[in-house]
C-alpha positions as CSV (number, residue, x, y, z in Angstrom):
1,M,-0.1,0.0,0.2
2,V,1.4,3.4,-1.0
3,S,1.3,5.8,1.5
4,L,0.8,10.1,1.4
5,H,4.5,10.5,3.2
6,K,6.0,8.2,0.4
7,I,4.3,10.3,-2.7
8,M,4.1,13.7,-1.0
9,P,7.0,15.5,-2.7
10,Q,5.8,14.2,-6.1
11,L,2.3,14.9,-5.6
12,K,3.1,18.5,-4.3
13,K,4.7,18.9,-7.8
14,A,1.4,17.3,-9.8
15,I,-1.0,19.6,-8.0
16,S,1.1,22.5,-8.4
17,A,1.1,21.9,-11.9
18,L,-2.4,21.1,-12.4
19,Q,-3.7,24.5,-10.3
20,T,-1.5,26.3,-12.7
21,K,-2.4,24.3,-15.8
22,P,-6.2,23.8,-15.7
23,D,-6.5,22.9,-18.9
24,L,-5.0,19.5,-18.5
25,W,-7.8,18.2,-16.4
26,G,-10.6,20.4,-17.8
27,G,-10.5,22.8,-14.9
28,D,-12.3,26.4,-15.7
29,G,-13.8,29.5,-13.8
30,N,-16.5,27.0,-12.5
31,R,-15.0,23.9,-11.6
32,K,-11.9,24.2,-9.0
33,L,-9.2,21.7,-8.4
34,N,-10.4,19.4,-5.1
35,V,-9.9,15.8,-4.2
36,E,-12.7,14.8,-6.2
37,V,-10.9,15.9,-9.6
38,L,-7.7,14.5,-8.4
39,E,-9.7,11.0,-7.7
40,E,-10.9,11.6,-11.3
41,I,-7.3,12.2,-12.8
42,A,-5.9,9.4,-11.2
43,A,-8.8,6.9,-12.1
44,N,-8.1,8.4,-15.7
45,H,-4.4,7.3,-15.3
46,L,-3.7,11.2,-16.0
47,F,-1.0,11.1,-13.3
48,D,1.1,9.0,-15.4
49,K,0.2,9.7,-18.9
50,L,0.7,13.4,-18.3
51,H,3.7,13.0,-16.1
52,D,5.8,15.4,-18.0
53,S,3.6,17.8,-18.1
54,L,3.1,17.3,-14.3
55,G,6.7,17.6,-13.6
56,I,7.3,14.2,-12.3
57,T,8.2,10.8,-13.8
58,E,5.8,7.9,-14.8
59,R,6.8,5.5,-11.8
60,A,5.9,8.7,-9.5
61,G,2.4,8.9,-11.5
62,L,1.9,5.5,-11.1
63,S,2.5,5.6,-7.4
64,I,0.2,8.4,-7.2
65,W,-2.6,6.3,-9.0
66,S,-1.8,3.4,-6.8
67,Y,-2.2,5.7,-3.7
68,F,-6.1,6.6,-5.1
69,Q,-6.9,3.2,-5.9
70,D,-5.5,1.5,-2.2
71,L,-7.5,3.9,-0.4
72,G,-10.7,4.4,-2.6
73,A,-13.9,3.0,-3.2
74,P,-15.4,0.9,-2.0
75,R,-12.5,0.8,0.8
76,L,-12.0,3.6,3.2
77,Y,-11.7,6.9,1.1
78,Q,-9.2,8.0,3.8
79,F,-7.6,9.9,1.0
80,V,-10.2,12.3,1.3
81,V,-9.4,13.3,4.5
82,E,-5.6,12.9,4.3
83,L,-5.7,15.2,1.1
84,H,-7.4,18.1,2.7
85,K,-5.2,17.9,6.0
86,A,-2.0,18.1,3.6
87,F,-3.3,20.5,0.8
88,P,-5.5,23.3,2.5
89,S,-5.2,25.1,-0.6
90,L,-7.7,22.5,-2.3
91,A,-10.9,23.7,-3.0
92,N,-14.3,22.4,-1.3
93,E,-15.9,19.3,-2.3
94,S,-19.0,19.1,-3.6
95,A,-22.0,18.1,-1.3
96,E,-23.1,15.1,-3.7
97,Y,-19.2,13.7,-3.5
98,V,-18.9,13.8,0.1
99,S,-22.2,12.2,0.6
100,C,-21.2,9.3,-1.6
101,V,-17.7,9.0,0.2
102,N,-19.8,8.7,3.3
103,Y,-22.1,6.3,2.2
104,Y,-19.1,3.7,1.2
105,R,-17.6,4.7,4.6
106,S,-20.7,3.7,6.4
107,L,-20.7,0.1,4.6
108,N,-17.4,-0.6,6.4
109,R,-18.7,1.1,9.6
110,L,-16.4,4.1,9.3
111,P,-16.9,7.6,10.8
112,K,-18.2,10.2,8.2
113,V,-15.5,12.2,6.6
114,D,-15.5,15.8,8.0
115,V,-13.8,18.0,4.8
116,P,-15.1,21.5,3.5
117,T,-17.8,21.6,1.0
118,E,-19.2,24.2,-1.2
119,K,-21.5,26.6,-0.2
120,R,-24.2,26.3,-2.9
121,P,-27.5,24.4,-2.7
122,V,-27.9,20.9,-3.8
123,M,-29.8,20.5,-6.9
124,K,-32.9,18.1,-6.7
125,C,-33.8,16.1,-9.8
126,P,-37.5,16.5,-11.0
127,D,-40.1,14.3,-10.2
C-alpha cells in the first residue's frame, strides 16, 4: 500500500502543475481543483499519462494512482481526509461527492469524513 508520505514530494509537484494548468484536467472558472477532481485524474491515469506536463516521472504518476486505488472505493476513502489536511489550498468538495464518500465509509462502519463542502444548494431532480 502506498502512503501519502511516500508520494508527497511528487504529489506536491503534480498538484502545483494542475493548479497552474487547469486545461490539463478540464478546469475552468466553475470547476476548481479538489479531491474529487484528483480522484478522477487518478482513475483516468492522467498522473502517469501526463507525467511530463506535471513535472513528475511516469513511475511517480503510477505511485500516485496506486495511492488513490489503495484507499478508494469501496474501501476507506481515507485519502479525502488526508489530502485536505496536507493541501488546505484544495477547493471545497461538492456535497454530492462527500455524501457518496460517507455512504461507502458507512458500509465499512467507518466514521463520516468531515471536509469542507461548497456553499451552494444541492440540485434536486425533477419528479
